[in-house]
C-alpha positions as CSV (number, residue, x, y, z in Angstrom):
1,A,89.6,140.7,92.6
2,R,85.9,140.8,93.3
3,H,85.2,141.8,89.7
4,F,87.3,138.9,88.4
5,D,85.6,136.4,90.8
6,R,82.1,137.6,89.5
7,Q,83.3,137.3,85.9
8,V,84.5,133.7,86.5
9,Q,81.2,132.7,88.1
10,L,79.3,134.1,85.1
11,L,81.6,132.3,82.7
12,F,80.8,128.9,84.3
13,K,77.2,129.7,84.4
14,F,77.4,130.4,80.6
15,L,79.3,127.2,80.0
16,K,76.6,125.1,81.8
17,N,73.6,126.7,80.2
18,R,71.7,125.4,77.2
19,I,73.9,127.3,74.8
20,E,76.8,124.8,75.6
21,P,79.6,126.5,73.7
22,L,81.9,123.5,74.4
23,G,79.2,120.8,74.5
24,P,77.4,119.5,77.6
25,L,79.6,120.3,80.6
26,E,79.5,117.5,83.1
27,D,82.1,118.8,85.7
28,F,84.8,121.4,86.1
29,F,87.7,122.4,88.3
30,Y,89.6,125.7,88.4
31,R,92.3,127.3,90.5
32,V,92.8,131.1,90.6
33,E,96.4,132.2,90.4
34,F,97.7,135.7,91.0
35,Q,100.7,137.1,89.0
36,Q,103.2,139.1,91.0
37,R,101.5,142.4,90.1
38,G,98.3,141.0,91.5
39,S,96.5,140.2,88.2
40,P,94.4,137.0,88.6
41,H,93.8,134.3,86.0
42,I,92.5,130.7,86.2
43,H,93.8,127.3,85.4
44,C,90.8,125.2,84.5
45,L,89.9,121.6,83.7
46,L,86.6,120.8,82.0
47,W,84.8,117.4,81.5
48,I,82.6,117.4,78.4
49,K,79.9,114.7,78.1
50,D,80.5,112.1,75.4
51,S,83.8,113.7,74.4
52,P,85.9,111.3,72.3
53,K,88.9,109.3,73.7
54,L,92.3,109.6,72.1
55,D,92.7,105.8,72.1
56,G,89.6,105.5,69.9
57,D,88.9,106.8,66.4
58,Q,91.3,109.7,65.8
59,K,88.9,111.2,63.4
60,D,86.4,111.7,66.2
61,V,88.9,113.5,68.2
62,I,89.9,115.7,65.2
63,D,86.2,116.5,64.5
64,F,85.7,117.3,68.2
65,V,88.7,119.7,68.3
66,D,87.8,121.4,65.0
67,K,84.2,121.9,66.3
68,Y,85.2,123.7,69.5
69,I,88.9,124.9,69.2
70,S,90.4,127.3,66.7
71,C,93.5,129.5,66.1
72,Q,92.1,131.3,63.0
73,K,92.3,135.0,62.6
74,P,88.9,136.2,61.4
75,C,88.7,138.7,58.6
76,E,88.1,142.1,60.1
77,E,85.7,143.1,57.3
78,E,83.5,140.0,57.9
79,N,83.6,139.8,61.7
80,E,85.1,142.9,63.3
81,E,84.1,141.8,66.9
82,M,85.9,138.4,66.7
83,A,88.9,140.0,64.9
84,N,89.3,142.4,67.8
85,L,88.9,139.6,70.4
86,V,91.5,137.4,68.7
87,G,93.9,140.3,69.0
88,N,94.0,139.3,72.7
89,Q,95.2,135.9,71.6
90,M,98.6,136.8,70.1
91,H,101.6,135.3,71.8
92,R,104.3,137.9,72.5
93,H,107.5,136.5,74.0
94,S,108.3,137.7,77.5
95,H,110.9,136.6,80.2
96,T,108.6,133.8,81.3
97,C,108.9,132.1,77.9
98,R,112.5,131.2,78.6
99,K,112.2,130.3,82.3
100,G,114.6,127.3,82.6
101,R,115.5,127.4,78.9
102,K,118.0,129.7,77.3
103,F,117.0,130.0,73.7
104,K,113.6,128.3,73.3
105,C,110.0,129.4,74.2
106,R,108.7,126.9,76.6
107,F,105.2,127.4,75.3
108,G,106.2,126.3,71.8
109,Y,105.7,129.6,69.9
110,P,105.7,130.2,67.1
111,K,103.6,127.1,66.3
112,P,104.2,125.3,62.9
113,P,101.4,125.9,60.3
114,M,99.3,122.9,59.3
115,P,96.9,122.5,56.3
116,N,94.5,120.5,58.5
117,T,94.1,119.6,62.2
118,C,96.1,116.4,62.9
119,I,97.3,114.2,65.7
120,L,101.0,113.4,65.4
121,E,103.0,110.7,67.2
122,P,106.7,111.0,68.0
123,L,108.9,109.6,65.3
124,I,111.2,107.2,67.3
125,E,112.1,104.6,64.8
126,L,114.5,106.8,62.8
127,E,118.2,106.2,63.3
128,G,121.6,107.5,62.0
129,D,121.8,109.9,59.1
130,L,118.0,110.0,58.5
131,R,117.3,111.1,62.1
132,I,120.0,113.8,61.8
133,K,118.4,115.0,58.5
134,R,114.9,115.2,60.1
135,K,116.4,117.2,63.0
136,K,118.0,119.6,60.5
137,D,114.8,119.9,58.6
138,Y,113.0,120.8,61.9
139,Q,115.7,123.5,62.6
140,K,115.0,124.9,59.1
141,I,111.3,125.1,60.0
142,Q,112.1,126.8,63.3
143,D,114.4,129.3,61.7
144,Q,111.8,130.2,59.1
145,L,109.1,130.6,61.7
146,K,111.2,132.9,63.8
147,A,111.9,135.1,60.8
148,M,108.2,135.6,60.0
149,G,106.2,138.5,61.3
150,M,102.7,138.5,62.7
151,G,101.3,140.0,59.4
152,D,103.0,137.6,57.0
153,S,100.5,136.8,54.2
154,M,102.1,133.6,52.6
155,D,99.9,130.5,52.4
156,F,100.9,127.0,53.5
157,T,102.1,125.9,50.1
158,E,104.4,129.0,49.9
159,F,105.7,128.2,53.4
160,L,106.6,124.6,52.3
161,K,108.6,126.1,49.4
162,S,110.3,128.5,51.7
163,V,111.7,125.7,53.8
164,K,112.3,123.5,50.7
165,L,110.4,120.4,52.0
166,T,107.6,118.2,50.8
167,L,104.5,117.8,53.0
168,D,105.7,114.3,54.0
169,E,109.2,115.6,54.9
170,Y,107.6,118.5,56.8
171,I,105.4,116.2,58.9
172,C,108.3,113.8,59.6
173,A,110.5,116.7,60.7
174,I,107.7,117.9,63.1
175,R,107.2,114.3,64.5
176,A,111.0,114.0,65.0
177,S,110.8,116.9,67.5
178,L,108.0,115.4,69.6
179,N,108.2,113.5,72.9
180,N,104.5,112.9,73.3
181,T,101.4,112.5,71.2
182,T,100.4,116.1,70.1
183,I,97.5,117.7,68.5
184,F,98.3,120.3,65.9
185,L,95.5,122.7,64.9
186,K,94.8,123.8,61.3
187,R,96.9,126.9,61.1
188,E,97.9,129.4,58.4
189,P,101.4,130.9,58.4
190,S,99.8,134.1,59.5
191,E,98.5,132.4,62.6
192,I,101.7,130.9,64.0
193,R,101.5,133.1,67.1
194,V,97.8,132.8,67.9
195,N,96.8,131.0,71.1
196,A,94.2,128.3,70.7
197,Y,90.7,129.6,71.7
198,S,87.1,128.6,71.6
199,P,85.0,131.1,69.5
200,G,81.9,130.5,71.6
201,V,83.7,131.0,75.0
202,M,85.7,133.9,73.6
203,K,82.5,136.0,73.1
204,A,81.7,135.5,76.8
205,W,85.1,135.8,78.3
206,Q,86.5,138.6,76.1
207,A,90.1,138.0,77.2
208,N,93.1,135.8,76.5
209,M,92.7,132.0,76.8
210,D,94.7,128.9,75.9
211,I,92.4,125.9,75.5
212,Q,93.4,122.4,74.5
213,F,92.2,118.8,74.3
214,V,93.9,116.6,77.0
215,T,96.1,114.0,75.3
216,N,98.0,112.7,78.3
217,V,95.9,111.9,81.5
218,Y,99.0,111.6,83.7
219,A,100.5,114.9,82.5
220,C,97.1,116.6,83.1
221,A,96.9,115.2,86.7
222,M,100.5,116.4,87.4
223,Y,99.7,119.8,85.9
224,I,96.6,120.2,88.0
225,A,98.2,118.9,91.2
226,S,101.1,121.3,90.8
227,Y,98.7,124.3,90.6
228,V,96.6,123.0,93.5
229,T,99.7,122.9,95.7
230,K,101.5,125.9,94.3
231,S,102.2,128.7,96.8
232,Q,101.5,132.4,96.1
233,R,105.1,133.6,96.4
234,G,104.3,136.9,94.8
235,M,101.9,137.8,97.6
C-alpha cells in the first residue's frame, strides 16, 4: 500500500510537470479503492486546460482524443517496450464483467472496430422494420466480435465483409445500440479487446489504465460521487 501510494504521488508529479503527457493539468481528483484481495487502484478525474467541449466543434474533440488517447497495439519490432506495456491493456472477461447482467460484458468488450475516431449519437428516429433490421445488424456485429480471437489479423474492410454490411449500415447499427453520445476510438479488428490508454502516461504508470474523454457531465458527477461514498466492504 505504501509503494502504491508513492507510485500515485509520482504519477501526478509527472502529469503536472513540463512534459505534460495529457496537456496542461489544471486540477485533479482521485479515490483509492481496494479490491477484496487488497490490491489498490485509483479512480481519477483530470481537468486539462483549454480542452475542447463536446457541444462545440466535434473535430476539435476528435483531434484532442486522437492526440492523447489510443487503443493501438504497437508493432513489437518497432517499439518492444510499448508493445509489452500494451499487453497489460488487454481486456479478459471475469465474473465482474457480468455483474447484474447475464450475457453481456458491462464494460462493452469486445469493442467494435472503427476506421477513424468518431463521435456517434443514438439513432432514435428509426421505427418499425428498419429499426428491427438495424438491431439485427448490430447482433451480427456482436456475434462476429465474440468469435474473433486476440490475434485476429483481418483489417477493417475484411471485417465489414464478414458481417455483410456497408460502412453506412455498420455505423447505423452501432448508433441503434446507443443510449448516450459515445466516442469510438480508431480501432483495428485486432484491437477490439484493448483498453484505451495514453501512450505518454503508460510509460510512467506501466500498468493497466482505462482513460476516456468525459461526454456526459451528469454521468461523470454520479460516477465520482458513487466512488467517494462507496464503502470498503472487502476490508
